[in-house]
N, C-alpha and C positions, 0 to 999 in steps of 0.2 A: 504494500500500500504506500502511495506517494502523497506527500503533503502538497495539495494544490495551492496555487497562488492566492486565491480568494480566502481560503481558510488560514493560510500563512499570514496574510495581511490582517484579517480580523482578529486572530489570536494575538499578534503583536500589539494591535491597537488596544485590546482589552487588558493585556498585561501592563501596558503603559499607564492606562487609566486606573487599573485596580490590581496592583501587584499582590495585594493581600488576599485575593480571591482563592478559594479552595478549588480543587479540580471539579468538584460538583457544581460550584457556582460558575466556573468558566464554561463547563458543558452546558448548563442551563442557558447562559447568556448567548452561546453560539448555536444552540439547538442541536448539539451533538451528543452522542452517547458518551458515557464516562470512559469507556475503553478507547474510543477514537481520540478523545481529549488527552488521555494519558499517552497514547501513541504520538500525537502531535507535539505535546510538551517535551517528550523524550527526544523527538527528532530535532527540535529547536535547541535543546540542551546539547545534543550530540554535535550539532553544527557550531556550537559555541555562541549562539545568539542570545540565549537566556541562561541564567543560573538560578538554582533553587536553594534557598537557605531557610533554616529554622528561625522562627521568632524566639529569641532566647528567653524572653520574659513570659512566654506563653506556657501554661501548665501542660498543654497537649503538644508534645514534641512532634506529632505527625503534621502539624500545621506549618506550611511553607510559604515563603514569599517568593514570587517569580519576578526576577529583575532582569531587564535587558542589559546585556554587556555592551561595551562600546561598539563592538562589531554588530550587535543586535540593533543598536540605535541607527547605525549606518544602513543596515539592511532594511529597517523599517522605513527610513527616509527614501531609499531607492524604490521599494515596493509601493510606497504611497504615491510617488511620482508616476510610476507605471500604471497604477490603479486609476489615478486621476486622468491620465492620458487615454486609457482605454474607455473610461466612462464618458469622457468628452467626445471621443469618436463615436461611441454608441448614441450619444445625445444628438450629434450632428446628423448621423444617419437616420435616426428616428424623426428629427425635425424635417429633413428632406422628404421622407416618406409621407409625413403628415401633409406637407405642402402639396405633394403630388396627388394625394387623395382629395384634398380640398379642391384642386383644379378639376379633377375628375368629377366630383360632385357638382361643381359649378357648370360644367359642360352638360351633365345630365339634367340639371335644373333648367338650363336654357333650352334644351331639346324638349323637355316636358312643357315649358311655357309656349314654345313655338307650336307644338302639337295641339295644345289647348286652343290656340288662336285659329287654327285652320278648321276647327269644327264649327259649323254654322249655328 
């Protein structure tokens, strides 16, 4: 199983905003299973993009904080730029398609008006 770019981006974004989230909270926020979330976190740890550390003052030593490493911060910036570029391209394509559909509707409306006029 490979970590897709959208999941990679979303996970880094959540960890930046909520490093204290548990794996369950991350899974819930992303709409993923706990197993896939664990896999994704381990993949990012393996790439050196995040590190997991215990909260020392917490009684429950199973509680981790997921922090972006300097390489993770760089990676998040790069992925954010790519994500934005892809979304802008999707927006431009959708905008062009909407404009084309509007022109098509205008032509159909004009034909319907002309057809209505020819009827005595």
